[in-house]
N, CA, C and O atoms as a GROMACS GRO file, in nm:
protein
  304
    1MET      N    1  12.332   6.417  10.036
    1MET     CA    2  12.266   6.512   9.949
    1MET      C    3  12.308   6.652   9.992
    1MET      O    4  12.326   6.680  10.110
    2LYS      N    5  12.323   6.739   9.893
    2LYS     CA    6  12.362   6.877   9.921
    2LYS      C    7  12.260   6.972   9.860
    2LYS      O    8  12.194   6.941   9.760
    3ALA      N    9  12.249   7.089   9.923
    3ALA     CA   10  12.168   7.196   9.867
    3ALA      C   11  12.251   7.323   9.873
    3ALA      O   12  12.325   7.347   9.968
    4THR      N   13  12.236   7.404   9.770
    4THR     CA   14  12.300   7.535   9.768
    4THR      C   15  12.189   7.639   9.763
    4THR      O   16  12.102   7.635   9.676
    5VAL      N   17  12.193   7.731   9.858
    5VAL     CA   18  12.095   7.839   9.865
    5VAL      C   19  12.169   7.969   9.834
    5VAL      O   20  12.267   8.003   9.900
    6THR      N   21  12.121   8.040   9.733
    6THR     CA   22  12.177   8.169   9.697
    6THR      C   23  12.078   8.276   9.741
    6THR      O   24  11.962   8.275   9.698
    7VAL      N   25  12.122   8.368   9.824
    7VAL     CA   26  12.036   8.474   9.879
    7VAL      C   27  12.087   8.608   9.826
    7VAL      O   28  12.206   8.638   9.837
    8MET      N   29  11.997   8.687   9.770
    8MET     CA   30  12.031   8.820   9.718
    8MET      C   31  11.928   8.921   9.765
    8MET      O   32  11.812   8.887   9.789
    9LEU      N   33  11.972   9.046   9.779
    9LEU     CA   34  11.876   9.151   9.808
    9LEU      C   35  11.782   9.168   9.690
    9LEU      O   36  11.824   9.158   9.575
   10LYS      N   37  11.655   9.195   9.718
   10LYS     CA   38  11.560   9.220   9.612
   10LYS      C   39  11.595   9.351   9.541
   10LYS      O   40  11.657   9.440   9.600
   11SER      N   41  11.554   9.360   9.411
   11SER     CA   42  11.581   9.486   9.342
   11SER      C   43  11.506   9.599   9.411
   11SER      O   44  11.395   9.581   9.461
   12GLY      N   45  11.567   9.712   9.411
   12GLY     CA   46  11.508   9.827   9.478
   12GLY      C   47  11.554   9.844   9.622
   12GLY      O   48  11.536   9.950   9.680
   13VAL      N   49  11.614   9.740   9.680
   13VAL     CA   50  11.667   9.749   9.816
   13VAL      C   51  11.812   9.797   9.806
   13VAL      O   52  11.892   9.741   9.731
   14LEU      N   53  11.844   9.900   9.882
   14LEU     CA   54  11.981   9.954   9.878
   14LEU      C   55  12.081   9.848   9.923
   14LEU      O   56  12.054   9.769  10.015
   15ASP      N   57  12.196   9.847   9.858
   15ASP     CA   58  12.301   9.748   9.886
   15ASP      C   59  12.431   9.823   9.918
   15ASP      O   60  12.514   9.841   9.828
   16PRO      N   61  12.451   9.868  10.044
   16PRO     CA   62  12.571   9.944  10.076
   16PRO      C   63  12.701   9.865  10.054
   16PRO      O   64  12.802   9.922  10.016
   17GLN      N   65  12.698   9.734  10.079
   17GLN     CA   66  12.818   9.653  10.054
   17GLN      C   67  12.851   9.650   9.906
   17GLN      O   68  12.967   9.662   9.866
   18GLY      N   69  12.750   9.634   9.824
   18GLY     CA   70  12.771   9.634   9.679
   18GLY      C   71  12.828   9.767   9.632
   18GLY      O   72  12.917   9.770   9.548
   19GLU      N   73  12.776   9.878   9.686
   19GLU     CA   74  12.826  10.010   9.649
   19GLU      C   75  12.972  10.027   9.693
   19GLU      O   76  13.051  10.087   9.620
   20ALA      N   77  13.007   9.976   9.810
   20ALA     CA   78  13.145   9.984   9.858
   20ALA      C   79  13.238   9.904   9.767
   20ALA      O   80  13.349   9.948   9.737
   21VAL      N   81  13.194   9.787   9.725
   21VAL     CA   82  13.276   9.705   9.635
   21VAL      C   83  13.292   9.776   9.502
   21VAL      O   84  13.402   9.780   9.446
   22LYS      N   85  13.183   9.832   9.450
   22LYS     CA   86  13.190   9.906   9.323
   22LYS      C   87  13.289  10.021   9.333
   22LYS      O   88  13.370  10.040   9.242
   23ALA      N   89  13.283  10.098   9.441
   23ALA     CA   90  13.375  10.210   9.460
   23ALA      C   91  13.520  10.162   9.469
   23ALA      O   92  13.609  10.224   9.411
   24ALA      N   93  13.543  10.054   9.542
   24ALA     CA   94  13.679  10.000   9.556
   24ALA      C   95  13.732   9.951   9.422
   24ALA      O   96  13.849   9.974   9.390
   25LEU      N   97  13.648   9.886   9.345
   25LEU     CA   98  13.692   9.839   9.213
   25LEU      C   99  13.727   9.958   9.124
   25LEU      O  100  13.827   9.954   9.051
   26GLY      N  101  13.645  10.063   9.129
   26GLY     CA  102  13.675  10.184   9.052
   26GLY      C  103  13.808  10.245   9.094
   26GLY      O  104  13.886  10.289   9.009
   27ALA      N  105  13.834  10.249   9.225
   27ALA     CA  106  13.959  10.305   9.276
   27ALA      C  107  14.080  10.221   9.235
   27ALA      O  108  14.192  10.271   9.228
   28MET      N  109  14.056  10.093   9.207
   28MET     CA  110  14.164  10.003   9.166
   28MET      C  111  14.185  10.005   9.014
   28MET      O  112  14.271   9.934   8.962
   29GLY      N  113  14.106  10.087   8.944
   29GLY     CA  114  14.123  10.099   8.800
   29GLY      C  115  14.028  10.016   8.717
   29GLY      O  116  14.041  10.014   8.594
   30PHE      N  117  13.933   9.948   8.779
   30PHE     CA  118  13.834   9.870   8.704
   30PHE      C  119  13.713   9.959   8.674
   30PHE      O  120  13.610   9.948   8.740
   31ALA      N  121  13.728  10.045   8.574
   31ALA     CA  122  13.628  10.146   8.546
   31ALA      C  123  13.502  10.090   8.479
   31ALA      O  124  13.401  10.159   8.473
   32GLY      N  125  13.506   9.971   8.429
   32GLY     CA  126  13.393   9.916   8.355
   32GLY      C  127  13.280   9.861   8.441
   32GLY      O  128  13.179   9.817   8.387
   33VAL      N  129  13.294   9.862   8.572
   33VAL     CA  130  13.192   9.806   8.661
   33VAL      C  131  13.084   9.912   8.685
   33VAL      O  132  13.112  10.016   8.744
   34GLN      N  133  12.963   9.886   8.639
   34GLN     CA  134  12.854   9.983   8.651
   34GLN      C  135  12.765   9.956   8.771
   34GLN      O  136  12.692  10.046   8.813
   35GLY      N  137  12.769   9.838   8.826
   35GLY     CA  138  12.687   9.807   8.942
   35GLY      C  139  12.731   9.677   9.007
   35GLY      O  140  12.781   9.587   8.939
   36VAL      N  141  12.713   9.668   9.138
   36VAL     CA  142  12.747   9.546   9.213
   36VAL      C  143  12.633   9.518   9.310
   36VAL      O  144  12.587   9.608   9.381
   37ARG      N  145  12.589   9.395   9.314
   37ARG     CA  146  12.494   9.348   9.414
   37ARG      C  147  12.565   9.235   9.487
   37ARG      O  148  12.613   9.141   9.424
   38GLN      N  149  12.571   9.243   9.617
   38GLN     CA  150  12.640   9.140   9.694
   38GLN      C  151  12.536   9.054   9.766
   38GLN      O  152  12.438   9.106   9.820
   39GLY      N  153  12.558   8.924   9.765
   39GLY     CA  154  12.468   8.832   9.833
   39GLY      C  155  12.546   8.730   9.912
   39GLY      O  156  12.661   8.753   9.950
   40LYS      N  157  12.481   8.617   9.938
   40LYS     CA  158  12.549   8.512  10.012
   40LYS      C  159  12.508   8.376   9.956
   40LYS      O  160  12.399   8.358   9.902
   41VAL      N  161  12.599   8.281   9.970
   41VAL     CA  162  12.574   8.143   9.928
   41VAL      C  163  12.585   8.055  10.052
   41VAL      O  164  12.682   8.064  10.127
   42ILE      N  165  12.485   7.972  10.072
   42ILE     CA  166  12.481   7.882  10.187
   42ILE      C  167  12.478   7.739  10.133
   42ILE      O  168  12.389   7.703  10.055
   43GLU      N  169  12.574   7.658  10.173
   43GLU     CA  170  12.577   7.517  10.133
   43GLU      C  171  12.532   7.432  10.250
   43GLU      O  172  12.583   7.444  10.361
   44LEU      N  173  12.437   7.346  10.224
   44LEU     CA  174  12.381   7.258  10.327
   44LEU      C  175  12.413   7.112  10.293
   44LEU      O  176  12.389   7.068  10.181
   45ASP      N  177  12.466   7.038  10.389
   45ASP     CA  178  12.477   6.892  10.378
   45ASP      C  179  12.353   6.835  10.444
   45ASP      O  180  12.329   6.858  10.562
   46LEU      N  181  12.274   6.762  10.367
   46LEU     CA  182  12.143   6.718  10.413
   46LEU      C  183  12.136   6.567  10.433
   46LEU      O  184  12.204   6.490  10.365
   47ALA      N  185  12.055   6.528  10.527
   47ALA     CA  186  12.028   6.385  10.549
   47ALA      C  187  11.945   6.332  10.433
   47ALA      O  188  11.868   6.406  10.372
   48PRO      N  189  11.961   6.203  10.403
   48PRO     CA  190  11.879   6.143  10.298
   48PRO      C  191  11.731   6.164  10.329
   48PRO      O  192  11.688   6.155  10.444
   49GLY      N  193  11.655   6.192  10.226
   49GLY     CA  194  11.512   6.212  10.244
   49GLY      C  195  11.472   6.357  10.263
   49GLY      O  196  11.353   6.388  10.261
   50THR      N  197  11.569   6.446  10.282
   50THR     CA  198  11.537   6.587  10.294
   50THR      C  199  11.493   6.637  10.157
   50THR      O  200  11.560   6.611  10.057
   51THR      N  201  11.383   6.707  10.152
   51THR     CA  202  11.326   6.750  10.024
   51THR      C  203  11.353   6.898   9.998
   51THR      O  204  11.397   6.972  10.086
   52GLN      N  205  11.326   6.938   9.876
   52GLN     CA  206  11.340   7.079   9.841
   52GLN      C  207  11.240   7.163   9.921
   52GLN      O  208  11.268   7.277   9.956
   53ALA      N  209  11.126   7.105   9.949
   53ALA     CA  210  11.027   7.175  10.032
   53ALA      C  211  11.083   7.200  10.172
   53ALA      O  212  11.056   7.304  10.232
   54ASP      N  213  11.159   7.106  10.224
   54ASP     CA  214  11.222   7.125  10.355
   54ASP      C  215  11.321   7.242  10.351
   54ASP      O  216  11.324   7.326  10.441
   55VAL      N  217  11.402   7.247  10.245
   55VAL     CA  218  11.501   7.354  10.232
   55VAL      C  219  11.430   7.488  10.211
   55VAL      O  220  11.474   7.590  10.265
   56THR      N  221  11.324   7.488  10.135
   56THR     CA  222  11.246   7.611  10.117
   56THR      C  223  11.192   7.660  10.251
   56THR      O  224  11.193   7.780  10.277
   57ALA      N  225  11.145   7.570  10.334
   57ALA     CA  226  11.097   7.608  10.468
   57ALA      C  227  11.210   7.667  10.551
   57ALA      O  228  11.189   7.763  10.625
   58MET      N  229  11.331   7.609  10.540
   58MET     CA  230  11.447   7.663  10.611
   58MET      C  231  11.474   7.807  10.566
   58MET      O  232  11.503   7.895  10.648
   59CYS      N  233  11.465   7.830  10.436
   59CYS     CA  234  11.488   7.965  10.382
   59CYS      C  235  11.384   8.063  10.434
   59CYS      O  236  11.418   8.173  10.476
   60GLU      N  237  11.259   8.022  10.430
   60GLU     CA  238  11.150   8.110  10.472
   60GLU      C  239  11.158   8.144  10.621
   60GLU      O  240  11.121   8.254  10.662
   61LYS      N  241  11.205   8.049  10.700
   61LYS     CA  242  11.206   8.069  10.846
   61LYS      C  243  11.336   8.127  10.900
   61LYS      O  244  11.335   8.192  11.004
   62LEU      N  245  11.451   8.104  10.831
   62LEU     CA  246  11.578   8.145  10.890
   62LEU      C  247  11.680   8.200  10.791
   62LEU      O  248  11.739   8.305  10.815
   63LEU      N  249  11.700   8.132  10.680
   63LEU     CA  250  11.816   8.162  10.596
   63LEU      C  251  11.803   8.290  10.516
   63LEU      O  252  11.905   8.350  10.480
   64ALA      N  253  11.681   8.334  10.487
   64ALA     CA  254  11.661   8.456  10.409
   64ALA      C  255  11.559   8.545  10.479
   64ALA      O  256  11.461   8.497  10.536
   65ASN      N  257  11.584   8.674  10.474
   65ASN     CA  258  11.486   8.772  10.522
   65ASN      C  259  11.398   8.804  10.402
   65ASN      O  260  11.434   8.890  10.320
   66THR      N  261  11.285   8.736  10.389
   66THR     CA  262  11.205   8.743  10.267
   66THR      C  263  11.140   8.879  10.244
   66THR      O  264  11.082   8.903  10.138
   67VAL      N  265  11.148   8.968  10.341
   67VAL     CA  266  11.097   9.104  10.320
   67VAL      C  267  11.189   9.178  10.223
   67VAL      O  268  11.142   9.252  10.138
   68ILE      N  269  11.321   9.158  10.236
   68ILE     CA  270  11.416   9.233  10.153
   68ILE      C  271  11.505   9.144  10.067
   68ILE      O  272  11.580   9.195   9.984
   69GLU      N  273  11.498   9.012  10.085
   69GLU     CA  274  11.585   8.921  10.011
   69GLU      C  275  11.504   8.818   9.932
   69GLU      O  276  11.395   8.778   9.973
   70SER      N  277  11.559   8.778   9.820
   70SER     CA  278  11.505   8.664   9.746
   70SER      C  279  11.608   8.552   9.756
   70SER      O  280  11.723   8.576   9.792
   71TYR      N  281  11.567   8.430   9.725
   71TYR     CA  282  11.660   8.317   9.734
   71TYR      C  283  11.630   8.216   9.624
   71TYR      O  284  11.520   8.211   9.569
   72ARG      N  285  11.734   8.136   9.593
   72ARG     CA  286  11.721   8.028   9.496
   72ARG      C  287  11.781   7.904   9.557
   72ARG      O  288  11.889   7.909   9.616
   73VAL      N  289  11.713   7.791   9.543
   73VAL     CA  290  11.759   7.665   9.599
   73VAL      C  291  11.798   7.570   9.485
   73VAL      O  292  11.722   7.551   9.390
   74GLU      N  293  11.918   7.513   9.495
   74GLU     CA  294  11.963   7.411   9.401
   74GLU      C  295  11.997   7.286   9.480
   74GLU      O  296  12.078   7.289   9.572
   75MET      N  297  11.935   7.176   9.442
   75MET     CA  298  11.959   7.047   9.509
   75MET      C  299  12.052   6.963   9.422
   75MET      O  300  12.039   6.960   9.299
   76ALA      N  301  12.146   6.895   9.488
   76ALA     CA  302  12.237   6.808   9.412
   76ALA      C  303  12.253   6.675   9.484
   76ALA      O  304  12.325   6.588   9.437
   0.00000   0.00000   0.00000
């Protein structure tokens, strides 16, 4: 079983990496980019019987800083 966790900064939290990417894209001639938010994707290979609640607990305790980040869990 696999889980994919997508972690993004919450709206309102400054994203210096996103701003750097936006500036670099503009410098490369991609003028249509109005904003960039950068996050991370974590893929987990899970033992049988691992539940979405288990993955949510992993996110709350380690994978995401819930003060400034939100996350989404997809199980496959």
